[in-house]
C-alpha positions as CSV (number, residue, x, y, z in Angstrom):
1,M,-36.9,74.4,-75.4
2,T,-36.4,70.8,-74.4
3,Q,-37.8,69.7,-71.1
4,Q,-35.1,68.5,-68.7
5,Y,-36.0,65.6,-66.5
6,P,-34.1,64.5,-63.4
7,K,-32.1,61.3,-64.1
8,K,-34.2,58.9,-62.1
9,E,-34.6,55.2,-62.6
10,I,-38.1,53.9,-63.1
11,E,-38.2,50.4,-61.7
12,F,-40.7,47.8,-60.4
13,D,-39.7,44.4,-59.3
14,L,-42.3,41.6,-59.7
15,L,-43.9,42.1,-56.3
16,A,-44.0,45.9,-56.6
17,N,-45.4,45.6,-60.1
18,A,-48.1,43.3,-58.9
19,L,-49.0,45.6,-56.0
20,D,-49.3,48.5,-58.4
21,S,-51.7,46.6,-60.6
22,L,-53.7,45.5,-57.5
23,H,-54.1,49.1,-56.3
24,H,-55.1,50.1,-59.8
25,A,-57.8,47.5,-59.8
26,I,-59.1,48.6,-56.4
27,D,-59.2,52.3,-57.6
28,H,-61.6,51.1,-60.3
29,V,-63.7,48.6,-58.6
30,A,-64.1,50.7,-55.5
31,P,-63.7,54.3,-56.7
32,M,-63.8,56.8,-53.9
33,G,-67.2,58.6,-53.6
34,D,-68.6,57.0,-56.7
35,E,-70.0,53.7,-58.2
36,P,-67.9,51.8,-60.7
37,G,-69.0,51.9,-64.3
38,A,-68.4,49.7,-67.4
39,K,-64.9,51.2,-68.0
40,D,-64.0,50.6,-64.3
41,Y,-64.9,46.9,-64.5
42,K,-62.9,46.5,-67.7
43,Q,-59.8,48.1,-66.2
44,A,-60.2,46.2,-62.9
45,I,-60.3,42.9,-64.8
46,L,-57.1,43.7,-66.7
47,A,-55.4,44.8,-63.5
48,V,-56.3,41.8,-61.3
49,A,-55.3,39.4,-64.1
50,H,-52.0,41.1,-64.4
51,A,-51.4,41.1,-60.6
52,V,-52.2,37.4,-60.4
53,E,-49.7,36.5,-63.2
54,L,-47.0,38.6,-61.5
55,L,-47.5,37.1,-58.1
56,L,-47.3,33.5,-59.5
57,K,-44.0,34.5,-61.2
58,E,-42.8,36.0,-58.0
59,R,-43.2,32.7,-56.2
60,L,-41.4,30.9,-59.0
61,Q,-38.6,33.4,-58.9
62,R,-38.1,32.8,-55.2
63,E,-37.6,29.1,-56.0
64,H,-35.1,30.0,-58.8
65,P,-35.2,33.1,-61.1
66,A,-34.7,30.9,-64.2
67,L,-38.1,29.2,-63.7
68,I,-39.8,32.4,-64.9
69,W,-38.4,31.8,-68.4
70,R,-40.3,29.4,-70.7
71,N,-36.9,28.1,-71.8
72,V,-34.8,28.2,-68.6
73,E,-31.6,28.1,-70.6
74,K,-32.4,31.6,-71.9
75,Y,-32.4,33.2,-68.5
76,P,-32.0,36.1,-68.0
77,S,-32.5,37.4,-71.6
78,L,-35.3,40.0,-71.8
79,D,-35.7,39.0,-75.4
80,A,-36.9,35.5,-74.5
81,Q,-40.5,34.6,-73.5
82,T,-41.5,34.1,-69.8
83,V,-43.9,31.4,-68.8
84,S,-47.7,31.8,-69.3
85,V,-50.1,31.6,-66.3
86,D,-50.8,28.0,-67.0
87,E,-47.1,27.1,-67.2
88,A,-46.4,29.1,-64.0
89,I,-49.1,27.1,-62.2
90,A,-47.7,23.8,-63.5
91,R,-44.2,24.6,-62.4
92,L,-45.4,25.8,-59.0
93,E,-47.1,22.5,-58.4
94,S,-44.4,20.2,-59.9
95,I,-41.3,22.0,-58.7
96,C,-42.3,24.2,-55.7
97,Q,-45.0,21.9,-54.2
98,V,-47.4,24.9,-54.2
99,K,-51.0,23.5,-54.6
100,I,-53.5,25.7,-56.5
101,S,-57.0,24.5,-55.8
102,D,-59.3,23.5,-58.6
103,D,-61.6,26.4,-57.8
104,D,-58.7,28.9,-58.0
105,R,-57.4,27.3,-61.2
106,S,-60.9,27.8,-62.7
107,A,-61.1,31.4,-61.5
108,I,-57.6,32.2,-62.8
109,K,-58.4,30.6,-66.2
110,S,-61.7,32.6,-66.5
111,S,-59.8,35.8,-65.5
112,K,-57.2,35.1,-68.1
113,L,-59.8,34.6,-70.9
114,L,-61.5,37.8,-69.9
115,R,-58.2,39.7,-70.1
116,N,-57.5,38.2,-73.6
117,S,-60.9,39.2,-74.8
118,I,-60.4,42.7,-73.7
119,Q,-57.0,43.0,-75.1
120,H,-57.5,41.2,-78.4
121,F,-61.2,41.1,-79.3
122,R,-64.4,42.3,-77.8
123,F,-65.7,42.1,-74.3
124,G,-69.2,41.7,-72.8
125,M,-70.6,40.4,-69.5
126,T,-73.0,41.3,-66.8
127,E,-72.0,43.6,-64.0
128,K,-72.7,40.8,-61.5
129,A,-70.4,38.4,-63.4
130,A,-67.7,41.0,-63.6
131,R,-67.9,41.7,-59.8
132,K,-67.8,37.9,-59.1
133,S,-64.7,37.4,-61.2
134,I,-62.9,40.4,-59.7
135,G,-63.9,39.4,-56.2
136,K,-62.5,35.9,-56.7
137,M,-59.2,37.2,-58.0
138,L,-58.8,39.8,-55.2
139,A,-59.5,37.1,-52.6
140,F,-56.9,34.8,-54.2
141,I,-54.3,37.6,-54.4
142,L,-54.6,38.4,-50.6
143,D,-54.5,34.8,-49.7
144,F,-51.7,33.8,-52.0
145,S,-49.4,36.7,-50.9
146,E,-50.0,35.7,-47.2
147,T,-49.4,32.0,-47.5
148,E,-46.9,31.7,-50.3
149,L,-44.9,35.0,-50.4
150,G,-44.9,35.9,-46.7
151,H,-46.0,39.4,-47.7
152,S,-49.2,40.7,-46.1
153,I,-51.0,42.7,-48.8
154,R,-53.9,42.7,-46.4
155,K,-51.7,44.6,-43.9
156,D,-50.7,47.1,-46.6
157,L,-54.3,47.7,-47.5
158,Q,-55.1,48.2,-43.8
159,N,-52.5,50.8,-43.5
160,D,-53.8,52.9,-46.4
161,D,-57.5,52.3,-45.6
162,R,-58.1,50.6,-48.9
163,L,-59.1,47.3,-47.2
164,Q,-62.3,49.0,-46.0
165,D,-63.1,49.8,-49.6
166,L,-62.7,46.2,-50.6
167,L,-64.8,44.9,-47.7
168,T,-67.7,47.0,-49.1
169,I,-67.7,44.8,-52.2
170,Y,-70.0,41.9,-51.5
171,E,-68.5,39.5,-54.0
172,F,-65.0,40.0,-52.6
173,Y,-66.3,39.8,-49.0
174,E,-68.1,36.5,-49.7
175,E,-65.0,34.9,-51.4
176,Y,-62.5,36.2,-48.8
177,F,-64.7,35.2,-45.8
178,K,-64.2,31.5,-46.7
179,R,-60.5,31.9,-47.0
180,V,-60.3,33.7,-43.6
181,E,-62.2,30.9,-42.0
182,D,-59.6,28.4,-43.3
183,E,-56.8,30.7,-42.2
184,M,-58.0,31.0,-38.7
185,R,-58.4,27.2,-38.4
186,R,-54.8,26.8,-39.6
187,K,-53.5,29.3,-37.0
188,D,-55.5,27.5,-34.3
189,K,-56.2,30.8,-32.5
190,W,-59.1,31.5,-30.2
191,T,-61.0,33.8,-32.5
192,D,-64.5,35.2,-32.6
193,T,-66.5,37.4,-34.9
194,C,-65.1,40.9,-35.2
195,P,-67.7,43.6,-34.3
196,K,-66.4,45.9,-37.0
197,C,-65.8,43.8,-40.2
198,E,-67.8,40.7,-39.0
199,F,-65.1,38.3,-40.1
200,P,-64.3,35.3,-37.8
201,S,-60.9,36.8,-37.2
202,F,-61.0,38.7,-33.8
203,D,-58.2,37.3,-31.7
204,V,-59.8,37.3,-28.3
205,R,-56.6,37.1,-26.3
206,A,-54.9,39.8,-28.3
207,G,-58.0,42.0,-28.6
208,L,-57.2,42.5,-32.3
209,C,-58.9,41.6,-35.5
210,E,-56.4,40.2,-38.0
211,I,-58.4,41.3,-41.0
212,C,-59.5,44.9,-40.4
213,G,-57.2,45.7,-37.5
214,H,-60.0,46.6,-35.1
215,V,-58.6,46.9,-31.5
216,G,-60.8,46.6,-28.4
217,G,-63.5,44.3,-27.2
218,L,-66.1,42.1,-28.9
219,D,-69.0,44.3,-27.7
220,E,-67.6,47.5,-29.3
221,D,-69.2,49.1,-32.3
């Protein structure tokens, strides 16, 4: 007997697709109740590279949907190629005035090369190097979504408690800490060190940490 399935559409827009890959990466790099293994790092590298590519394209799409296509005149044909990560960054800078720092460019390039090795050849690196690469990309994803897409992935992760999982990853914590310092300076708020997550993101006037969501006072555990 043939299995009957309900007639439901399966659909992910660019942002939803990126978020799904991000959550997949977190599930592997911070598996609940366990330590990540070699297969987890491999899958996390693939997932974060995919998420970054989609978020760059999402920003291009918001400028104009045709910018996602390598040859814009072929928009919106699904048979035509979309831009590569390098092409997306070039268009973001030249058309959208979105500046990708040299450090982020280098990290994105390394992540892309790792993904290509996994998909098309062989793959080998130390656990420390894998964690560093993944941490850099996760920090970039949270920062880019906040500043360029107006979508707080950080808030999403607060709501489902996965942010706490990320904050246990030293390599992510280290990379994201520097970005949070810059963010707080840009916002020009009176902030102090949060007693819970230890980021410099506790809004003293509001009594709220903008990173982990801790509410209360500075002297609370």
